[in-house]
C-alpha positions, 0 to 999 in steps of 0.5 A: 735285474734285467727287464723282462722282454716281450715274449711268449714265455713272460706271462701276463698278470693275468696269467700269473694270477690264474698260476697262483690259483692253480698252486693254491689250490693244487693237490700237495706234491710228495717231493716239492720241486727245489726250485719252485720253493727257492722261487717262491721263498724269495718272493714272500721274502720281498713281500713279507708283512713287517711287525709295526708297533704294537697294536692296542685293537687287533683281531687273531687274523694277525695283520698290520692291516687290521690295524686301525687308521690313527685318522679314523673317527668312528661314530656309534649311536648308543641306544639306552633301553634301561636296564641295571646298568642305569638303575638306581636304589629308591627305597632300597630297590633298584630301578630306572634313573631317567636322565642321569646315566649321561651325567654319570658318563661325563664324569668317568674318564676311561668314557669320556674326553672332556678335555677333547671335546672342550678344544674341539667345540664337540657339544656346538655340533651333536648334543640336542635335547634328546641326544648327548655326545661324548668322546672316547679317549683317544687310543688308535682311534677317535670314537665318538658315541651319541647316547640316545635315552628312552623314555621310559626306561625300561626294566628288560622284564618289561620288554615286548615284541613292541619293544623290538620293534622301535629299537629296530625303527631306530637302528634302521633310521640312523643307519647311514649316519653311524659306524655302529650300534650299542644297546644297552639293555637289562640281562634278563631278556637280553638273549631274547631281544639279541635273538629277535633283533638279528632276525628282524635286521635283514641285510645287516652290514654294520655291528650291532651289539647289546650291552649292560650289566650285573651292577649299576655303572653308578656303583664302586664296583661294577661290570658296567663300565668295561661292558660299555667300554669294550661295547664301543670299542667293537662296534666303532673299530671293526665291521662285524655285520651281526647283532652280537652280545658284549659282555664279561670281555667276550663278544658273542652272537646275539641268536647263539647266548643265554644267561646262565648266572644270575649272581655273576659278572660272567652271566652269559655263555654261548655253548654251542658257538665260541666267541666272536672276539676276545677282549684280552690284552688285544681285542682278538676277533675270530673272522673265520666265525663271523657271520655275513649276509652275502646279499646285494640287497639293502638293510632293512627292518622287519618290525612284524612279529607274530606273539602267538608263540610259546615255550613248552618244557617236557617233564615226567609225568606230563598230561595229554591234556596239559599238552592238548590246552597249551596247542589250541588257538590262538597259538600257532607255534610252540617251541618244545624243550625235550630231554637229551638229543630231542627226545620224549616219551615214545611209549605215551600214544596220547602225547604223540597223538596231540603233537600229531593233531596239532601239526596237521591244523598247521601249528608248527612244534619246533624240537629244542633240547632242555641241555645247554649244549649239544643238538637234536638227533633222530639217534634214538627211537624217542626221537624219531617219534618227534619227527615222525609227528611232524615237528621241526627239528631245532638243531642246536638252537637256544629256547631263545631263538628258537622262539623269536625265530618262530615269531619272526617267521610265523609273521611272513604272511606270504608264505605257506605252511609249508614254506614256513616249515622249510625257512625254520629248518634253515639256518637264516642268522648264523643261528644253528648249525649249518651243514656244509656241502663239500670238503674245503681246501685244508692249508696243508692241501695248498702247494703255495702255501706248503712252499712257503711253510717248507721254506720257513720250517713252520709246522704247526697249525697256528704258524701256517695260519698266521703265514696265510693271513699275512698272505692272503689280504695282499693276494686277494687284492692283486687278484682283483686289480686284475679280475681274476676271480679263480684266483679269489675262488682258490683264496676263499676256498683256503678259509681266508676272509675276503673282507680283509685289507692290506698295509693299507686297510685297502680290502679287494672291494675297494681294489675292484671298485677302482679298477671298475670290476663289476664281476669281481664286485659282484662276487665279492658281495656274494661272499660276504664283503661289507660295503663299509670298510675303510682304508687307511684314509677314510674311503670306502670302496663307494668312494673309489668307485665315484672317483674312478667314474665306474657308473655300473659298480657305483649303482650295485654298491648303493643297491648293497646299501653303501653311502658315504661316510660323515669323513668322506661328506665333509669336503663333498661341496668344495669338490661338487664345486670344483666339478661344475667349474671344470664342467665335470658332468660324468664326475657329477652324475657320479656324486648324484648317483652315489646319493650325494646333494649336489646343493651343498655348498663349497668352502665359500658358501656356493652350491655346484648349481650356482657355480653352473649358472655363471657357465654358458654351456647347454650341457651345465645348463641342463644340469638341473633336468637330468638331476632330477631323473632316476639316472 
């Protein structure tokens, strides 16, 4: 190929990506130019992602970049609160059995690789008197998990808001030490706990997955083994920043589920939202459905929940006195389960009067349907009557989610009643349908994708989406490298996930952090890009920003909650000592800003501060001074 000479006809990388952005968002042409088709076809063929080895862990976005690195090791914390999964028979009834669960797991080859644990002396490093660490058999990666068992273990019927707070605090306490969290829980109130944690965990960036079983894991026929294994694999291998519930090979959004069957392994359902993932031959993630925080705030847990809430279900002939009594103090808010699409009798002036009086006193009433599937509307006069009485429409929320949302919102003492009512109408964690403003571009509207589709003789939607998912991660990384926000926005409007990585697992946030494009980093974080993604070398965006000395990017990532992974810290001491020995003040400053400990010893036992002490150089001698400052 002839070398491109510098001239006005040779576009710069930035102009090329701006042209790409226009192509991605350009309306369809009735007769695409054949020369353009030929040009784009040659580009596609030279960059097409070739199929590699068969993946055991994959996703619906069928690109090899989603494959998990063979050298990556995931760490998951399993919080055992109790439930059927760990129960045993005593006097012919099931009850929680303390200190037996981990012993049983060690005997199950699919849940613990004893040979690996002994070969690596794993027990010497991880187990303590209150936690037990096990290791899944090696697949494409290694997954190490630690079991934290509560005392006493609880039947889920005995769960309270205080127990929810305990779970939340433990997640917050161990948040930076683990890649994901699995909570073992009884099935009876699991939907309530999943809903509550989804609201309590603010700015969540890692997976929190509740699971359990209908039959104890000690029984010959049980669903506990598969449920626990599936939850561990997903929590360790995929960055799904939601509180989820995994049961019977399906991963659901936690605040969308309800228990529908007490005698089946398929005990849970999400009536108004498709599963986030299906564990079939491959684990398929529906990334388009995954909820993202879209924030630059650090993760935290709000443990304040108001208990003065309740559930009231309408039935034919319900008396006004029953409603009035239920709405008296100390009741502050209720979920009213109504008929059909949110209807109640409009010929019962006494009932409507009680609802109106309660709302005027400041009692909040959320209107939810009794139906398993569907949403609350005001299409009927009987539904509009409730709206006129001051009820808040609960859209398609489950009663469990609506109740927990009420408890969470009412605990916000900094908000007025009107602000709380408005907050209840908002989609906080994906618990209800959100009205999307404005029409998004479809694949068929994109000239670029249209050209690719025509050249490959693609016509069906599934193949078109496969082309998009194969191309857009690499295109997004290229746009991030040169700081082209227009192209990134066009890629996003096509429905692409800006958190997906390329063939090396490097996401657009990795690239922007390397290049120091602060505006791109801000944009990606606002679109829900995860700061916890690791490439095939185990590096996070924070590690990249530190390596290339981009101070403002490091600060922003830390503000969002980014931290070094355990793998990144393994050789930190030696690297810090090397920086100190070469008088690299800026490098040491970057590590300090990123949360690195400058007292970490290197391979010879010396700390960076001890290395500095042998140098007679003023900036290094003052290192101890600026290290204690909030730089």
